[in-house]
Backbone bond lengths (Angstrom), bond angles and torsions (degrees), N, CA, C in turn:
res aa  C-N    CA-C-N  psi(-1)  N-CA   C-N-CA  omega(-1)  CA-C   N-CA-C  phi
1 M - - - 1.455 - - 1.526 109.28 -
2 K 1.330 116.55 100.57 1.444 120.68 176.54 1.526 111.35 -82.87
3 Q 1.334 115.92 -35.11 1.446 122.25 175.77 1.538 107.91 -106.23
4 I 1.317 115.97 120.93 1.470 120.75 -175.99 1.505 109.70 -117.95
5 K 1.318 115.45 115.84 1.456 119.99 174.96 1.532 109.30 -73.43
6 F 1.303 116.83 140.17 1.451 120.27 -178.27 1.518 110.59 -146.44
7 T 1.312 115.93 163.37 1.457 123.22 171.74 1.512 108.99 -128.45
8 K 1.302 116.68 125.67 1.471 120.55 175.95 1.532 107.19 -86.20
9 M 1.364 115.31 129.01 1.449 121.75 -178.26 1.522 108.80 -139.44
10 H 1.290 116.40 160.56 1.470 119.45 173.96 1.510 111.54 -145.52
11 G 1.330 115.42 146.97 1.444 122.37 171.03 1.519 107.50 -111.10
12 I 1.305 118.03 106.22 1.458 127.03 -171.50 1.521 111.40 40.80
13 S 1.357 113.59 51.54 1.481 124.91 173.75 1.517 114.99 78.69
14 N 1.322 118.69 2.23 1.465 121.93 170.42 1.530 105.27 -82.95
15 D 1.335 117.49 95.78 1.463 121.88 -166.41 1.516 112.49 -99.31
16 Y 1.319 114.16 133.70 1.459 122.53 176.55 1.516 110.27 -133.11
17 I 1.331 114.68 163.64 1.448 122.12 178.20 1.527 106.51 -104.48
18 Y 1.334 116.94 119.93 1.456 122.00 -172.39 1.534 110.25 -102.36
19 I 1.328 114.91 131.22 1.465 120.45 -177.14 1.533 108.39 -124.21
20 N 1.315 116.06 126.75 1.467 122.15 177.12 1.521 109.70 -78.38
21 C 1.350 115.05 109.66 1.461 121.28 -177.88 1.520 111.64 -112.03
22 M 1.343 116.49 26.04 1.459 119.10 -177.24 1.528 111.17 -66.50
23 E 1.328 118.61 -24.16 1.452 121.27 -179.79 1.520 112.75 -113.47
24 V 1.323 118.01 -38.40 1.450 121.96 -178.66 1.519 110.06 -147.14
25 T 1.346 117.04 145.02 1.472 122.28 -177.51 1.524 108.93 -117.68
26 P 1.317 118.38 134.02 1.460 120.45 177.26 1.535 111.96 -61.88
27 E 1.304 116.43 160.88 1.469 121.36 177.25 1.530 110.47 -92.13
28 R 1.314 116.06 165.13 1.481 123.88 174.72 1.516 110.94 48.42
29 L 1.333 114.42 65.52 1.471 120.52 -171.68 1.512 113.60 -68.13
30 S 1.320 117.09 -35.29 1.474 118.21 178.87 1.519 110.83 -63.60
31 E 1.339 116.41 -44.40 1.450 120.47 177.48 1.515 111.04 -63.53
32 L 1.312 115.94 -40.54 1.459 120.33 -179.71 1.522 111.90 -61.70
33 S 1.332 116.25 -42.10 1.462 119.47 -179.96 1.519 110.53 -64.27
34 I 1.328 118.19 -41.56 1.465 120.36 178.49 1.516 110.10 -62.21
35 E 1.331 117.95 -43.11 1.464 121.77 -179.05 1.527 111.30 -65.60
36 M 1.320 117.25 -51.78 1.461 120.98 -173.79 1.519 112.74 -71.58
37 S 1.323 117.51 -30.17 1.463 121.72 -175.01 1.531 111.80 -75.10
38 D 1.314 117.81 -20.57 1.467 121.06 -177.50 1.536 109.71 -59.49
39 R 1.313 115.34 125.85 1.467 119.63 -174.50 1.534 113.21 -82.77
40 H 1.342 116.60 -2.55 1.469 120.57 176.18 1.526 111.79 -107.33
41 T 1.327 116.47 -43.25 1.470 119.96 -174.99 1.512 113.97 -110.91
42 G 1.316 117.83 -5.48 1.463 121.30 -179.87 1.518 111.21 -119.29
43 V 1.309 115.80 -153.17 1.466 121.36 177.21 1.507 110.44 -75.95
44 G 1.352 115.37 -40.82 1.454 121.83 -177.41 1.509 111.84 96.17
45 G 1.345 116.33 123.21 1.441 120.83 178.48 1.513 111.41 173.03
46 D 1.334 115.37 175.81 1.449 121.52 176.64 1.528 112.02 -82.40
47 G 1.332 115.95 -1.17 1.458 121.11 179.31 1.514 110.16 151.56
48 I 1.340 116.33 -169.68 1.463 121.38 176.49 1.522 108.87 -117.68
49 I 1.330 115.26 149.21 1.468 121.37 175.16 1.518 109.01 -126.73
50 L 1.306 116.53 127.16 1.456 122.60 -179.51 1.507 110.00 -100.50
51 I 1.317 116.42 134.55 1.469 122.29 176.92 1.520 106.29 -105.74
52 C 1.328 116.01 114.22 1.461 122.07 -167.63 1.535 110.16 -126.19
53 P 1.342 117.00 160.85 1.470 119.83 171.29 1.512 111.28 -67.89
54 S 1.330 115.98 155.22 1.454 121.59 -179.94 1.517 110.58 -135.90
55 E 1.316 115.47 145.29 1.460 120.66 176.26 1.529 112.33 -90.44
56 V 1.329 116.57 -9.88 1.476 120.05 -175.11 1.522 113.39 -124.00
57 A 1.326 117.94 -4.01 1.465 121.82 -179.11 1.529 108.09 -148.58
58 D 1.320 116.16 -179.94 1.469 118.62 178.61 1.508 112.00 -67.36
59 F 1.335 115.39 -38.98 1.475 121.18 -179.86 1.521 108.56 -146.68
60 K 1.328 114.38 165.99 1.459 121.10 175.77 1.525 109.12 -124.15
61 M 1.316 116.59 140.63 1.443 122.34 177.90 1.512 110.76 -116.05
62 R 1.349 116.42 130.19 1.456 121.41 170.99 1.525 108.22 -118.41
63 I 1.314 115.88 139.62 1.468 122.16 -173.53 1.512 109.35 -125.03
64 F 1.327 116.25 128.85 1.455 121.56 173.36 1.513 108.70 -122.55
65 N 1.334 116.09 125.50 1.455 121.10 -179.48 1.516 111.20 -70.89
66 A 1.326 114.75 171.58 1.465 120.58 -178.56 1.526 112.78 -62.98
67 D 1.347 117.10 -23.18 1.474 119.95 178.36 1.523 112.19 -91.52
68 G 1.336 117.47 5.25 1.459 121.35 176.92 1.513 114.85 93.80
69 S 1.322 118.65 -10.07 1.471 120.66 179.46 1.522 109.70 -75.21
70 E 1.339 115.99 148.19 1.461 120.97 179.92 1.529 110.10 -91.52
71 A 1.326 117.06 130.61 1.456 122.93 179.46 1.511 109.58 -99.47
72 K 1.328 114.93 154.06 1.464 119.20 -179.61 1.536 112.49 -83.51
73 M 1.339 116.82 -32.98 1.449 119.37 -173.02 1.506 109.95 -155.11
74 C 1.327 115.98 147.92 1.466 122.75 174.15 1.522 107.10 -144.98
75 G 1.330 115.80 113.12 1.458 119.69 -177.83 1.515 113.68 -64.42
76 N 1.344 116.58 -48.46 1.468 119.43 178.12 1.507 111.01 -64.34
77 G 1.330 116.60 -37.33 1.459 119.37 177.71 1.511 113.15 -64.87
78 S 1.297 117.24 -37.20 1.471 120.11 179.81 1.508 111.48 -64.14
79 R 1.342 116.72 -36.28 1.467 119.29 177.11 1.518 110.84 -64.74
80 C 1.337 116.75 -41.63 1.458 120.25 178.92 1.527 111.30 -65.73
81 V 1.322 117.45 -36.67 1.465 120.09 175.38 1.533 110.15 -59.93
82 G 1.336 115.91 -42.72 1.466 119.66 177.18 1.518 111.60 -58.97
83 K 1.320 117.32 -43.30 1.457 120.47 178.26 1.517 110.81 -65.91
84 Y 1.326 116.29 -42.43 1.470 120.68 -178.30 1.522 111.32 -59.37
85 V 1.317 116.63 -52.59 1.486 118.19 -172.56 1.515 111.31 -67.64
86 Y 1.353 118.54 -27.09 1.456 119.82 178.19 1.529 110.63 -81.85
87 D 1.346 116.04 -48.60 1.453 119.38 -175.45 1.527 112.90 -66.37
88 Y 1.340 116.96 -30.44 1.454 121.13 -179.86 1.523 112.58 -92.70
89 G 1.327 117.29 7.88 1.466 121.71 173.10 1.511 115.00 75.94
90 L 1.336 118.44 21.16 1.458 120.67 176.23 1.527 111.53 -78.92
91 T 1.326 116.03 -16.42 1.472 121.49 175.20 1.530 107.61 -154.12
92 D 1.331 114.96 156.75 1.464 119.70 172.40 1.527 111.06 -116.04
93 K 1.324 116.15 11.75 1.462 121.52 -178.57 1.518 111.60 -86.32
94 N 1.324 116.41 146.09 1.455 121.49 177.31 1.528 111.74 -90.14
95 V 1.335 117.04 -13.79 1.447 121.26 175.82 1.538 106.40 -123.32
96 V 1.327 115.82 121.55 1.475 121.63 -172.95 1.519 108.55 -126.82
97 T 1.333 115.78 139.28 1.450 119.66 173.25 1.522 110.02 -98.21
98 L 1.348 115.30 143.10 1.454 120.64 -173.78 1.527 109.80 -132.00
99 E 1.310 116.23 119.76 1.469 120.50 177.01 1.529 109.52 -80.29
100 T 1.329 115.37 131.23 1.474 121.37 175.16 1.529 108.06 -134.40
101 L 1.305 116.54 170.80 1.470 120.20 176.46 1.531 110.59 -68.78
102 A 1.339 117.06 -13.00 1.464 121.69 176.70 1.522 111.87 -101.10
103 G 1.338 117.12 16.94 1.466 120.52 179.36 1.517 112.02 107.17
104 I 1.303 115.82 -178.19 1.484 122.03 -179.07 1.519 108.68 -90.07
105 K 1.346 114.80 127.34 1.454 121.87 178.70 1.538 109.30 -109.17
106 T 1.314 116.04 147.73 1.463 121.46 178.10 1.519 109.26 -107.56
107 L 1.356 115.33 126.45 1.455 122.19 -178.19 1.525 109.43 -108.00
108 H 1.304 116.57 127.98 1.460 122.62 174.40 1.524 106.78 -104.35
109 L 1.345 116.23 111.30 1.443 121.51 -174.03 1.517 110.18 -89.62
110 H 1.328 116.55 128.91 1.464 121.85 176.60 1.508 108.33 -102.59
111 V 1.346 115.17 110.58 1.452 122.75 -170.73 1.529 109.79 -100.52
112 N 1.342 115.05 133.84 1.462 121.98 178.36 1.520 108.69 -133.14
113 K 1.320 117.10 116.90 1.464 122.92 179.59 1.543 111.58 56.15
114 G 1.291 115.44 42.17 1.462 121.48 173.99 1.520 115.44 83.81
115 K 1.345 116.91 0.31 1.469 120.57 -179.63 1.539 108.82 -127.84
116 V 1.324 115.79 150.15 1.460 119.98 175.35 1.532 109.08 -80.31
117 D 1.337 115.81 127.63 1.480 118.21 177.84 1.529 112.91 -113.15
118 S 1.339 116.56 -17.94 1.462 119.85 173.99 1.508 109.21 -154.06
119 V 1.321 115.80 162.19 1.450 121.24 -175.61 1.527 108.74 -141.99
120 T 1.334 116.26 138.47 1.461 121.03 170.69 1.538 107.67 -105.60
121 V 1.312 115.04 125.85 1.464 121.52 -178.03 1.519 110.11 -111.10
122 D 1.335 114.68 126.18 1.449 119.78 170.28 1.527 107.07 -79.41
123 M 1.327 114.98 104.71 1.467 120.76 -174.08 1.524 113.11 -84.45
124 G 1.334 116.62 -2.01 1.455 120.97 -179.03 1.513 112.31 80.04
125 E 1.313 115.68 -168.67 1.473 120.82 -178.98 1.533 110.44 -83.85
126 P 1.327 117.30 137.65 1.457 119.64 174.68 1.526 110.12 -70.35
127 V 1.309 115.68 154.55 1.466 122.40 178.88 1.524 108.38 -109.12
128 T 1.338 116.91 125.68 1.468 120.03 179.45 1.527 111.95 -119.76
129 S 1.318 117.97 -2.45 1.457 121.76 177.20 1.537 109.01 -72.18
130 V 1.315 117.21 127.88 1.465 119.84 -175.46 1.533 111.51 -62.68
131 R 1.335 118.04 -30.87 1.472 120.36 179.25 1.517 111.79 -67.69
132 E 1.323 114.80 -36.62 1.468 118.67 -174.71 1.520 112.69 -86.15
133 I 1.339 117.96 -21.02 1.480 119.11 -175.96 1.531 112.60 -60.72
134 P 1.310 127.40 -51.25 1.458 127.47 -10.68 1.526 111.40 -94.96
135 V 1.351 114.11 153.83 1.451 122.11 173.24 1.512 107.99 -147.87
136 I 1.303 117.04 142.22 1.469 121.40 -178.84 1.515 108.27 -86.44
137 Y 1.344 114.66 111.83 1.462 120.78 -179.29 1.516 107.82 -156.79
138 N 1.327 117.14 152.90 1.462 120.32 -170.88 1.519 114.68 -91.30
139 N 1.330 118.32 10.88 1.472 121.73 172.74 1.532 108.94 -122.10
140 E 1.339 115.31 170.35 1.458 119.79 178.89 1.513 112.02 -66.04
141 M 1.341 116.08 -34.00 1.473 120.89 177.61 1.515 107.76 -127.29
142 M 1.342 114.51 154.23 1.449 120.95 177.86 1.530 107.34 -111.94
143 V 1.329 117.47 99.70 1.459 122.47 -174.64 1.525 108.53 -128.47
144 N 1.334 116.31 123.09 1.476 122.07 -178.54 1.522 111.36 49.41
145 A 1.317 117.01 40.92 1.471 120.86 -177.56 1.519 110.13 -83.05
146 P 1.332 117.32 135.17 1.476 119.62 177.80 1.520 112.13 -71.92
147 V 1.325 115.66 132.88 1.469 122.12 179.19 1.510 108.42 -128.53
148 D 1.321 116.41 126.15 1.465 120.98 177.59 1.533 110.07 -75.50
149 T 1.332 117.01 131.59 1.453 122.81 175.63 1.526 110.09 -135.55
150 S 1.302 117.50 174.28 1.456 121.61 177.71 1.512 111.39 -68.74
151 C 1.328 117.00 -15.48 1.474 121.91 178.64 1.532 111.32 -100.79
152 G 1.327 116.34 9.59 1.458 120.45 -177.20 1.516 110.49 106.06
153 V 1.325 115.69 -172.07 1.451 121.86 -176.91 1.534 109.52 -82.89
154 V 1.327 116.39 131.57 1.462 121.49 172.58 1.527 107.83 -119.77
155 E 1.346 115.54 153.21 1.464 120.93 175.08 1.517 108.86 -98.05
156 M 1.344 115.51 131.10 1.459 119.87 -175.27 1.508 111.38 -128.08
157 T 1.341 115.01 142.39 1.461 122.05 173.16 1.520 108.03 -117.85
158 A 1.322 117.21 130.00 1.455 122.15 -176.23 1.529 111.21 -101.51
159 V 1.331 115.17 132.78 1.463 122.05 178.62 1.516 108.02 -143.69
160 S 1.319 117.41 144.48 1.472 120.79 170.34 1.525 109.14 -112.68
161 M 1.344 114.71 134.53 1.466 121.61 170.37 1.537 107.92 -118.32
162 G 1.331 114.87 39.68 1.468 121.43 -173.41 1.507 110.16 101.47
163 N 1.304 117.52 -15.66 1.456 124.91 171.55 1.519 108.29 -145.26
164 P 1.326 118.78 152.98 1.465 120.81 -172.20 1.533 112.85 -77.22
165 H 1.338 114.66 138.33 1.458 121.70 178.83 1.529 109.97 -131.14
166 G 1.331 114.72 140.69 1.439 121.85 171.11 1.521 108.06 -116.03
167 V 1.330 117.29 117.82 1.469 122.15 -175.25 1.529 109.44 -105.05
168 V 1.322 116.08 126.54 1.456 122.95 179.65 1.534 107.55 -118.20
169 F 1.325 117.15 117.73 1.452 120.86 177.07 1.518 110.11 -88.20
170 V 1.331 116.03 134.10 1.458 121.92 -176.81 1.524 109.20 -129.08
171 D 1.340 114.61 156.55 1.470 119.20 177.23 1.513 111.86 -70.95
172 S 1.359 115.93 -36.89 1.461 120.90 -179.99 1.518 109.09 -148.59
173 L 1.319 116.55 131.06 1.460 120.78 177.85 1.533 111.54 -70.76
174 D 1.322 116.63 -17.81 1.472 120.42 -179.99 1.524 111.96 -63.72
175 N 1.322 116.17 -22.84 1.458 119.44 -175.31 1.523 113.19 -101.34
176 V 1.334 117.57 12.90 1.479 121.58 -174.60 1.518 110.26 -106.63
177 D 1.323 116.42 130.33 1.470 122.11 172.36 1.525 107.22 -86.49
178 V 1.328 115.48 84.93 1.462 120.82 -173.35 1.528 110.81 -59.87
179 H 1.320 117.37 -43.13 1.469 120.30 -175.82 1.531 110.90 -71.08
180 G 1.320 117.17 -48.07 1.465 119.90 -177.83 1.514 112.34 -67.75
181 L 1.314 116.40 -52.26 1.459 120.93 -177.35 1.536 111.41 -72.97
182 G 1.346 116.08 -35.06 1.460 118.96 177.41 1.515 111.72 -61.97
183 R 1.332 115.79 -46.01 1.470 120.33 179.85 1.536 109.92 -62.62
184 E 1.330 116.38 -43.03 1.466 120.42 -179.15 1.523 111.70 -63.31
185 L 1.340 117.97 -44.37 1.449 120.91 -178.21 1.535 112.53 -73.54
186 E 1.319 117.29 -30.62 1.472 120.43 179.10 1.524 110.34 -57.64
187 I 1.311 117.19 -41.23 1.464 120.61 -174.63 1.535 112.85 -103.60
188 H 1.340 117.31 15.42 1.462 121.39 178.22 1.532 109.15 -57.60
189 P 1.331 118.47 141.94 1.484 121.79 -177.61 1.532 114.30 -58.23
190 M 1.327 117.74 -17.49 1.471 118.36 -179.12 1.528 111.54 -70.69
191 W 1.336 117.18 -17.10 1.475 120.67 -179.06 1.534 109.06 -100.65
192 P 1.309 120.11 107.92 1.469 121.21 178.30 1.521 112.87 -61.16
193 D 1.334 117.38 -30.70 1.465 121.27 -176.66 1.526 111.86 -119.34
194 R 1.321 116.74 24.39 1.485 121.57 -173.14 1.549 108.26 64.86
195 A 1.317 116.70 178.75 1.462 119.88 -177.45 1.510 111.43 -157.24
196 N 1.326 115.55 158.14 1.463 123.02 166.91 1.518 107.60 -80.88
197 I 1.333 116.95 140.60 1.461 121.07 -177.93 1.522 108.93 -119.75
198 E 1.338 116.07 126.71 1.446 122.13 177.69 1.527 111.46 -112.54
199 F 1.317 115.45 135.00 1.462 121.63 173.39 1.526 106.58 -112.00
200 A 1.331 116.27 120.26 1.463 120.83 -169.28 1.529 112.35 -126.89
201 Q 1.325 113.65 135.95 1.460 121.69 176.55 1.523 108.23 -114.57
202 I 1.322 116.52 122.76 1.466 121.37 179.87 1.528 109.22 -82.40
203 N 1.331 115.62 119.82 1.473 120.82 178.09 1.532 112.54 -91.57
204 S 1.329 114.16 -35.42 1.472 121.06 179.56 1.523 106.59 -164.86
205 P 1.350 119.21 174.03 1.476 119.40 177.94 1.521 114.32 -63.29
206 S 1.338 118.23 -6.64 1.465 119.93 179.46 1.530 112.22 -128.72
207 E 1.322 117.45 16.59 1.469 118.90 -174.84 1.541 110.58 -150.15
208 I 1.333 114.90 129.81 1.456 122.22 -178.31 1.537 108.64 -132.31
209 T 1.318 116.63 140.63 1.458 121.79 169.56 1.516 107.78 -112.76
210 M 1.345 116.61 134.29 1.470 118.69 -176.29 1.514 111.25 -143.92
211 R 1.313 113.93 157.25 1.467 123.06 168.17 1.522 107.73 -126.08
212 V 1.314 114.15 152.99 1.484 117.56 -170.88 1.517 109.65 -133.36
213 W 1.341 113.53 138.34 1.459 123.01 170.42 1.520 105.88 -109.54
214 E 1.339 116.96 110.78 1.458 120.53 -174.12 1.519 112.34 -92.33
215 R 1.297 115.03 135.22 1.462 122.16 175.57 1.520 109.13 -56.39
216 G 1.317 116.53 121.16 1.458 120.62 174.87 1.527 114.12 88.69
217 S 1.328 118.73 -8.83 1.457 119.84 -177.09 1.529 113.34 -130.22
218 G 1.345 117.55 -16.59 1.468 119.72 -175.02 1.525 110.96 83.73
219 E 1.336 117.19 -160.65 1.466 118.19 178.40 1.520 109.71 -70.41
220 T 1.326 116.13 132.41 1.440 122.09 175.75 1.523 109.73 -119.64
221 M 1.326 114.79 164.19 1.467 120.16 -176.95 1.529 111.29 -70.80
222 A 1.318 115.90 -22.88 1.483 119.75 -179.08 1.514 108.99 -164.32
223 C 1.330 115.35 158.49 1.461 122.30 175.74 1.530 107.91 -150.03
224 G 1.316 115.86 114.81 1.467 119.48 -177.22 1.507 113.40 -66.79
225 T 1.351 116.84 -47.71 1.441 118.73 178.21 1.527 111.32 -64.63
226 G 1.362 115.42 -32.83 1.454 119.28 177.87 1.518 112.61 -67.69
227 A 1.329 116.77 -37.12 1.456 119.93 176.07 1.530 110.72 -65.07
228 C 1.327 115.74 -40.39 1.471 120.36 178.53 1.528 110.07 -65.22
229 A 1.335 117.41 -45.82 1.460 121.43 179.86 1.522 110.67 -61.94
230 T 1.305 117.11 -39.37 1.453 121.46 179.38 1.525 111.52 -65.61
231 A 1.326 115.31 -42.38 1.490 120.18 177.75 1.530 109.70 -63.45
232 V 1.338 117.30 -40.86 1.463 120.19 178.07 1.518 110.73 -64.17
233 A 1.339 117.16 -46.26 1.452 121.39 179.85 1.529 111.78 -62.30
234 A 1.335 116.13 -38.22 1.469 119.84 179.92 1.529 110.92 -66.87
235 A 1.325 117.41 -41.41 1.479 120.89 177.54 1.523 110.07 -67.76
236 L 1.344 115.11 -41.29 1.479 120.65 -177.28 1.534 110.85 -62.05
237 T 1.313 116.96 -33.14 1.465 120.71 -178.07 1.524 112.48 -97.85
238 G 1.340 116.55 10.76 1.467 120.55 174.34 1.510 115.51 77.70
239 R 1.330 116.78 16.72 1.469 120.57 -177.12 1.531 113.34 -86.32
240 T 1.336 116.33 -29.37 1.458 121.70 -177.62 1.518 110.72 -140.55
241 G 1.348 114.48 176.00 1.457 120.09 174.27 1.516 110.90 -95.68
242 D 1.343 116.42 -157.30 1.466 121.69 -173.59 1.530 113.33 -83.87
243 R 1.328 117.72 -13.34 1.467 120.18 -178.55 1.534 109.30 -127.00
244 V 1.332 115.22 121.00 1.464 119.36 -178.20 1.525 111.19 -138.44
245 T 1.314 114.79 153.34 1.449 122.18 167.93 1.526 107.44 -99.69
246 V 1.325 116.10 127.45 1.469 120.51 179.61 1.527 107.79 -109.20
247 H 1.340 115.44 120.90 1.455 121.70 178.74 1.541 109.11 -94.09
248 L 1.331 115.60 122.81 1.470 121.44 177.38 1.526 108.26 -118.21
249 L 1.305 116.93 170.45 1.469 120.04 -178.52 1.539 111.46 -57.29
250 G 1.348 116.54 -34.05 1.451 120.66 -175.84 1.527 115.02 -91.44
251 G 1.325 118.23 -9.31 1.448 121.30 -178.02 1.502 112.32 149.47
252 D 1.313 116.66 -165.93 1.466 122.91 -173.95 1.518 112.16 -111.88
253 L 1.336 114.09 148.08 1.460 121.63 172.30 1.518 108.35 -126.88
254 E 1.329 115.56 142.25 1.459 121.69 175.57 1.540 107.74 -99.63
255 I 1.310 115.84 121.98 1.471 121.03 -178.01 1.524 109.23 -117.79
256 Y 1.322 114.74 131.72 1.481 120.00 -178.80 1.519 109.26 -134.64
257 R 1.325 115.12 130.00 1.449 120.94 173.47 1.517 108.75 -100.62
258 N 1.341 116.00 117.84 1.468 120.85 179.84 1.519 108.54 -77.66
259 P 1.330 118.40 116.23 1.478 119.41 -177.53 1.515 113.78 -66.80
260 D 1.338 117.24 -17.82 1.468 119.97 -177.54 1.538 112.05 -74.59
261 D 1.342 116.87 -37.72 1.454 118.67 -178.29 1.528 113.73 -128.26
262 S 1.336 116.01 2.72 1.469 123.03 179.09 1.529 113.30 65.41
263 H 1.322 118.34 11.50 1.463 121.22 177.12 1.547 108.65 -72.26
264 I 1.338 114.04 148.05 1.447 121.34 177.66 1.527 107.98 -103.50
265 Y 1.351 115.35 127.25 1.481 120.29 179.02 1.525 108.43 -112.33
266 M 1.321 115.12 129.20 1.465 121.60 -178.85 1.513 109.10 -116.69
267 T 1.319 117.46 129.47 1.458 121.79 178.38 1.535 109.03 -123.02
268 G 1.341 115.58 131.95 1.452 120.32 178.77 1.509 110.78 -168.68
269 G 1.330 115.27 174.76 1.448 121.24 -177.29 1.514 114.12 -79.76
270 A 1.337 114.13 166.71 1.464 122.51 174.11 1.525 106.92 -145.02
271 T 1.334 115.89 132.13 1.454 120.01 -171.34 1.533 111.05 -133.20
272 T 1.326 115.56 134.25 1.467 121.55 172.09 1.530 107.99 -91.41
273 V 1.330 115.92 132.73 1.471 121.19 -177.02 1.527 110.92 -101.78
274 F 1.340 116.43 -57.48 1.469 119.34 178.46 1.516 109.14 -163.76
275 E 1.338 115.30 166.41 1.457 123.37 174.95 1.506 109.18 -112.89
276 G 1.326 117.00 159.35 1.454 119.30 176.90 1.520 111.60 -170.02
277 V 1.318 114.82 -178.18 1.453 123.06 176.19 1.523 107.70 -126.06
278 Y 1.342 116.31 124.80 1.451 122.23 -179.24 1.514 108.39 -95.99
279 E 1.344 116.05 126.18 1.473 121.26 177.15 1.518 108.91 -89.94
280 R 1.330 115.02 102.57 1.471 118.36 -178.22 1.526 109.47 -70.62
281 Q 1.328 115.27 136.36 1.460 120.12 -173.85 1.533 112.65 -87.00
282 S 1.310 118.17 -17.99 1.461 119.20 -175.97 1.519 110.89 -144.15
């Protein structure tokens, strides 16, 4: 595929390049993601997301970060996939199952005037076992654990929402070096596979403001799995209840933990920006 049709979409400014692979998939996907994600010489985005056929769900999603690494899950991306498959006529269902490397997710599509404008994703149960996240720590769970950094000691809580997250609660985001500390914590030796890092400020028992440093992409405007992980960490440490609004640079997400099954439900917008054809150079 020298010419690749794509659709640029974003979920509260977490922007990816979406490629319909229901019939054919491009080659050398890691290289392609690096090329297309470049904001100067490519399309520009936090990575590429492929929409593929699945033998176990309605569709399959594959995610490649801007640095070419493959991610297991993207909450904002999954909402955009839901919008894509409905708006482009690949399905007429309002409830869609999506295969990911983090398991099958269920998308509830909210349709307005024939188009999807928001999606609720059943993100499943959060993982707090250090072995399963994974994170190297000497207890079963890593909660408010002190971590030495170049900026001093920070307290971190580890959660997986299909990908590893380290959540750091701060008094004020104004005093956080998100880029410097985020990069340092992403590659800390305690993470065998690196991690997404969230810096979170508690505004009230039902409201959180956060910034995120994403593994493989750097700081992004939003991260759905990061918002879920932060909400889980906040409830786990007694800072909030089961339902919170998370404010990110790109917009807001509503996160709800169902006490009956411990599943995390994320609701937020999905937006189509433009379509195009990428001329692959090699």
